[in-house]
N, C-alpha and C positions, 0 to 999 in steps of 0.2 A: 504493500500500500504506500509506504514512504517513497518508493521509487516513482510511482505515478504522481505523487505530490511534487516531487522535484521536477519531473517533466512538465507539469502544469506551471510551476513557478518559472521555469526556463522559457516556456512558450510565452507566458505573459510578459516577461522581461524583454524578449525579442520583439514582440508587438510594440511595447512601449518605446524601445530604442528606435525601431523603424519609423514609427509614426510621430516621434518626438513629442509624445504626450507629456513627458516630464524630462527635465535635464538628466543626463546619464548618472550623475552622482546620487540624485534622489531615487532613481530606479534601483541603484545598488543598495541603498539603505532600505528600500522597500523589500528587496530580496532577503536581506538579513532579518528584518522583522518577520517576514513570512515564514522563514525557516524556523524561527524561534516559536512563533505562535502555533505552527502546525506540529511542533514537537520533533521535527526531523533532526534538529541540532539543539544541544543544550546552549544556554546563553553564552557560556564561556567559549564554547566551540564556535559559535556564530560570529562573535566579535574578535576572535583571535586573529583574523586576517588583517585587522586595522593596525595591529602591532607586529605584524609579520616582518621578518628580516628583509624581505624583498621590498616591502613598502618603505621601510626606513632607508634602505639603500637607494631606491629611486628618488626619494625626497632629497637625500644628500647630494646625489649626482646632479639633480636639477639646480641646486645651489651652486655647485661647481661650474655648471654651464653658464649660469647667470653671471658669476664672477668673471669668467673669461670674456663674455660678451660685453659686460659693462666697462671693462678696461679698454675696449676698442681694439683688442688684438686682432680679431677677425675683420672688424670694420676697416682697419687700415689696409688689409689685403684686398677687400672689396673695392676700395677706392683706387688701388693700383690697377686692378682689373679694368675698372672703368676708363682709366687713362690708357691702358694697353689697347683697349678696344678702338680708340681713335687712331692709333698707329697701325694696328694689324687686325682689321675687322674679321678676317677669315678664321682667326683662332680665338677671338675674344669670348664668344658665347660658349663654345666647347670648354674653354679653360675655366670659365666661371662655373659651369656645371660640374666640372671635375673637382674644383675647390669645394663646392657644396657637398659633393659625395664624400670627399675625404674628411671634411669638417664634421659631417653628420655621423661619421664613424665614432666620434669621441664626444660630441655634444648633443644635447636634446634637439631633435629635428625641427620642432615648431619655431623656436626663436631663430634658428639658422635660416629657415625659409623666409621668416619675417625680415631678417636683416638683408638678405640678398634680393628680396622682391623688388625694391626700388632700383637696385643695381641692374638687374635683368631688364626691367622696364626701360631704364635709361639707355642701355645698349640697344634694345629693340627700337626705341625712338631714333637713336643715332643712325641705324641702318634702314629705317622704314619698314620694320618687320611688325606684323600684327602681334600684340601681346598674347593673344590666344595661341600663337605658335610656340611660345617659349615658356609659359608659366606652368603648364602641366609637366614638361620636362624638368623644370625646377623642383617641383614636388617629388616627382619620381626619382630624381637624383638623390634627394635626401633620404627617401625610403630605402633605396638600394645601398646607400652608404651605411645606414643603420644595421644592415645584415652582416657587416664585416667584422665587428668586434663585439665583445660581451657587453660593453657599456653603450653600444650604438643606440639601443632603444630599451625602454622599460620592459618590453616583451621578453627580451633575452634574459634579463635579470630575474624576472618572475619564473621563467622556465628553469633556469639554473638553480634557483633557490628551492623550488618544488622538487626537482629531481634529486637534489642533495638530501632532502628529508626522507626520501624512500631508499637511500643507500646508493644512489648513482653519483659518481664524482661530479663536482660542479663543472660548468663549462669554463674553459680557459679563456684568458683575455683575447687571444688571437686564434682560438681553435676553430671559430666559424669562418675565418678568413679564406681558406681554400675554396669553399663553395661560394662564399659571399663575393669574392673578387671575380670569379668566373661569371656569376650571375650579373654582377655590375657591368662587366664588359659586354655581355650579351645585351643587357638593357641599354647601354650606350649606343650600340649598333642599331638596336631597334628604334631608339629615339631619333636617330638620323633619318630613318625611313619614315617614321610617324610625322616628323617635321614637314616632310615634303608631301606625303600622301594622305595622312589621316587627320591631323590636327586642323581645326577650322580656322577660317579667316574672319575674325570679329574685331571691330574697332573698340578702342578704349577712349573714353571721353577726353581725358587730359592729355592723351598722346596724339590723338587724331581728331581734334575738334574741328568740325567743318560743316558744310551745308548738308552732307549726307547723314550726319549724326552718328551716334553709337547706340548704346542701350537707352531705354526710356526710363525716366524717373517719375516719381509721384510727388506732387506738391499741392498746395491749397491756396485759394484766393478768396477774398471777400469783395463783394460788389458794393461799391459806395453809392450813395444817393445820386451823385452827379455823374455816374457812369453812363456812357452811351448805350450800354447793354441793358440797363434797367428798363423793364417794360416790353422788351422785344422777345419774340418767340425764339427759343434756343435754336431751332432749325434755320432761322434767318440770320444768326450771328456767326462769326468766324469760328466760334467754339463748337458750333453744331455741324460744321462742314468737315469733310475728310481733310486731314492735313497733319501738321506736326503736333497738335494738341487734341486730346480726347477727354471728354467729361466722363468720369467714373461714377460720381454721385453728387447730389446736391443736398446740403444740410440746411433746412429752413426751420429754425427754432428746434423743436423736438422731432420734427418730421424729417424722414430720410427719403429722398426721391431717387429712384434707380432708373437706368435706361431700360427700354427706349422711352424718350421723353415726349414724343408726340407733339402736341400743341402747347406743352409747358412753356411758360414765360419766365424770364429772369427777373428777379425782384431785388430791390435794394436790401442789403443785409444778408443775402444768400451767401453761404460758404460753399464753394465749389471745389471738389477734389478732382485734380487734373493729372493726366499722364502725358508725357511728351519728351522730346529730346532736349538736351541742355540749352541749345540756342533759343528754342521756343520758350522755355521756362525763363531764361534770362531776359527775353524781350518783354515779358510781363511786368518786370520790375520798373520799366519805363512807360507803362501804359496808364494813361489818366483814368481815374475812377476805379482802378483795380488795386487792391491792397494785398500783396503777396504775404502770406504768413501773418495773420492779424495779431498774433502775440508780440510781434516785433514792431517797434514804433515806426510810423510812417516817415519816410525819408532815409531810414537806415538801410534800406534795400535798394541801393543804386550801384549797379556793377559798371565800373569804369574800366574798359579793356586796356587803357593805357597805363593805369597805376595799380590795377588789381590782378591777382592770379586766381584762375579757376583750378580747383583741385578736387580730388576724391579721397575720402577718408574711409578706410576699411575697418570694421569691427572684428578684431581677431577672435579666434575660438575661446581663448582663456580670459577675455576682457572682463574686468570687474563691473563694466557697465551693462553687460548682458542682462536682459530682463528689466531694465530701468528705462523710463521715458527719456526722449531726446532732451527735453527741457532740463533734466537734472544735470546734464553734463556741463551746461552753461558755456558753450563754445565761444560765444561773443565775449564774455567777460574774461575767460581764462586764456583764450588763444587769439582773440580779435578776428575771428572768422565767422561768417554767417552761413548757416546751413539752410539751403532753400529747397532741397528735395531728397528723397530716399529711393534707392534701387534695392529691390528684394526679389530674389529668384522665386518663381512659382507661387507667389502669394499675392493676394489682393489686399492692399492696405485700405482699411476702412475707418481709420481714426485720423484725428488731426495730427499733423506732423509732430508738433511738440509733445503730444501725448503718446505717440507710437513707441512701443517698447522695443528696444534694440535687440537684435539677434546676431549671433555670429555670422560673418560674411556679408552683413548689410553694408551697403556703400552709400555714404552721405555725399551729396553734391554740395559744395560750399565754395565761397570765395572770400578773399580778404587781402589786406595789404601785405606785400612781400616781407616787410620787416617783422610783422606779427606772426606770419606763417612759420618763421624760424622757431617760435615757441612750440608750435605743434610738431615740428620735426624732432624736437628734443624729447617730446613726450613718449613714454613707453606704453601708453595705454591704447594707442591707435597706430595704424599703418598709413602713411601718407604716400599716395601713388604719384609722386613726382619728385624727381631728383634723388640724390643720395644724402643720407643723414650727414649733417655737417658738424655735429657736436656729440661728443661722448664723454663719459665720466672716467676719472682716474686713469688717464692714458699712461701716466708714468708707472702705473702698477701692472701694465701688460706683461712684462717679462716675468714678474712674480706669479701672475695668474697662470701663464703657460707652464712655468716651472712646477706649480702645484699639480696641474693636470698631468704633466709628464710623470711626476712622482707617483701619482695614484696608479697610472697605467703600469709603470715599472714595478712598483711594489706588488701589485696583484699578479703581474706576469711572472714574477719570480716564484710564485706558489707559496711564499712564506707567510703572506698576510691575506686573510679572507677579504673579499670585495667589500663587505659591509664595513669592516674596520677601515679599509682604505678610503672609502667614500666619506665616512663620518669625519675622518682625520682631514681629508681634503676640504670638506665644507667648513670645518672649524678653522683651518688655516686661511681660507679665503676671507673669512670675517676678521680674524685677528690681524691679518696682513693689511687690512683696509681696502681690499679689492671691491668689497661692498659692505654695507652696514648690516647689523643684525636685523634692523627693521626692514631693509630692502630684501633681505633673504626671506623673511617671513611673508612679506606682501607679494613677492614675485613667484612664490611656489604655487603652482596650479593645484590647489587642494582638491579640486573636483576629481583630478586624475588619481590621487592617492585614495580618495574615498571609493572611487570606482574599483580600484585594485583590491581594496579590503573586502568589498561586497562580492566580487567575483571569486576571490579565494574562499569565501564562505560557501559559495555555491559549488565550487570544486570539491570542498571537503564533504559536502552532502552527497555528491556523486560517488565518492569513495566509500563513505560510511554506509550508504544504502545498498551498495553492491551494483548500482546502476552503471558505473564505469566498467566493471567486469563484464556485465551483460552486453553492453555496447561493443566492448573490445572483442568479445567472443563472436558477435555477429559479423563484425568487420573481418575477423580472421577467417570465419567459416566461408564468407563470400569471396575473399581475395586469395587465401592461401593456396587453393588449387592451382593458381597461376604462379605461385612462388612467393617467397619472402619479399621480393621487390614489389610485388603487387600490393602487399599490405602497407609498405612504406609509402608507395605512390598514393594509395587510398587515404592515408592519414594526411599527407600533404594537401591533397585536393580538398578534403573535408575542412582542414584548417583555413585554406585560402578562400573557401566559400563562407565559412562562419565569420571570418574577420571582417567581411563586408557588412555583416548584420550587427556585430558587436564591435567593441574596440579591439585593437590587436592584443593587448594583454589579457583581456577577458576571454577571447577565443582560445588563446594559448593555455590559460589556467583551466578552462573546462576540458580541453582535449588531452592535457598531459597525463592525467590519471588513466585515461583510456589507452594512450600510447604505451605507458609503462606496463600496463596489464597485458597488452597485446603481444609484447616482445616475447615473453616465455611461452606463450601459446604457439609461437612459430617454431618451437623446438628449444630444448634445454641449452643448446649452445648459442642461441641467438642473442647477440649483444643488443641491449636496448638503446645504445647511443644513436644509431641511425634513425630509430623511431622518434626519439626526442628531437633530433634535428629536423625531422620532417614537420613536426609541430611548430618549432620555433621559426623556421623559414616560411612555412605556409601561412602562419599567422601574421607575418610581416608583409605579405604580398597584397596589401590593401590598395590596389590600383584602380578598381572599377567603380568606386562610389566616392562622392565628395566628403570624405571623413578625414580626421586628423590633418595632416599637412595639405591634403587635397582641398579641405574646406577653406584653407587660407587663400588659395589661388582661385577658388570657385567663382566668387564674385569679381575678383580683380581682373580675371581674364574674360569675363562676360560669358562663361561657359554655361552649358545646359547639362542636365544629368546624363543625357545620352552621350555627351562628348567623352565622359569618363568611361562609359561602357565601351565605346568604339576604340578608345586609345588604350584602355586598361586590360580588356579581355585578352588581346593577343599577347601582351606581356605576361599575364597570369599563365597562359598556356605555355609560353617559353619557359617560365620558372618551373612549371609542373614537369615538363619534359626533361629539363636539366636536373631537377631533383630526383626524378625516377631513374635517370641514368647514373648520376654521380654520387648521390648519398650512399647507396650500398657499396660503392667503390671506396669512397673517402672514409667511411666508417663501416668496415666490413664485419 
């Protein structure tokens, strides 16, 4: 009975993840509560995952990553690449992606992608390349790099820790490199093909602003009594005709009017929600009798193309502003920029712009004076889609930060010090050495990731305790073993690569590792579980086909659609599956 309860909880969590009913960390907490209330796990067993060594290690490594990035060590390299691009265009983009791959092998992927995103966009603008051609490769390069070392992703650390608990030696610092490097090389070759044949041509507003426009944003306007629109039928106005602006809805007091509008007339005081390209939206700011964004004082919305810069602001996945209204950010007061519209994939905005709650990958269309935009560039709360960051903190501490990271890698590689101890020591030294403050360390850790890890470790424990892992492992072996041990390894990789698109990478790995460990001895007493463990860790990292993790960071910035990740990611997943099926049994015989 407990096994069926665990299956039901797993199914419910998958639905919640897929439909984004709740944030992932809240879903993870709900899983823990469900396991306790149903009696599947004792309270101590259910919450043990939050204090697990893997969770602590991931948190410490995130602090180390933040320390390295805040000193500008990687940023300096990014700036050199931007300079190189002007001199040798043919190698600039491949070189930048290679640096992203190498960097992601040792640092958290998300901030690496966030750091290089404006660099890649700058190079694309320099060569007249569509951003949609280069941003998916940026994300994929980071994912591929994370498969090359133990500290490349939290997935690797979770798998290593869980394997060690059941008597399997932990994964070595560079043990994954033989397959990871081969897969990365195959991935690079594929990206060269995808650049020409698969990736779409889509314009980015700040890069290619022109009469053809790019994506469409949503904004709101209030009709003033003196407006020439007041009293006219919507069909007789410019807003009612096909063009660069379309009315989504009209708010009239407490009444909401939806299209089709028929003979509906425009009235003074109407609040109109509009969708259109940036040029059309900016033209509204100079239209008499139309007040764009009524919450902002009249006269404050005047875009001067000579003195002001148009920009796009991306909300990153781990932003503390996620779920909060736009007005709470106070862009005008803090950064001197005015937000005039929002772009959001696959969703219809039905609220006032100021009241719209921000979501990861939302893009805000804004403008402001160049001098004040510098304040926004320095902020770590948003990603600015123009130029390269000009300002970093503690640049003089860069050698120390790199030294600490190298020390952590060397100490663990020697086999003398466990990774958890290395990571905690490195995080401690980052703060003591002044590479970042303790407050910065606490505020920059994405706690939602750690909570998600703790919740999925509880679910993995339930799979083992109820015998569900053993039952699933037996089914996989029964179906695959007639084709040989290689088929079982191949099946585990394929299952992990599918599940990782529904869950997060660490969650998929945590659920499947007990199954992999159980499946190994079922293939024969001499069967080493190492290749089975590697099938899970590499498969769980192959999250190429959906806009999750680092893909979410480039999703809005590249103007992508969901299907773009399917078209670009599925072939790469198949390449990884074929490589894993062929090489894992050879590399770990």
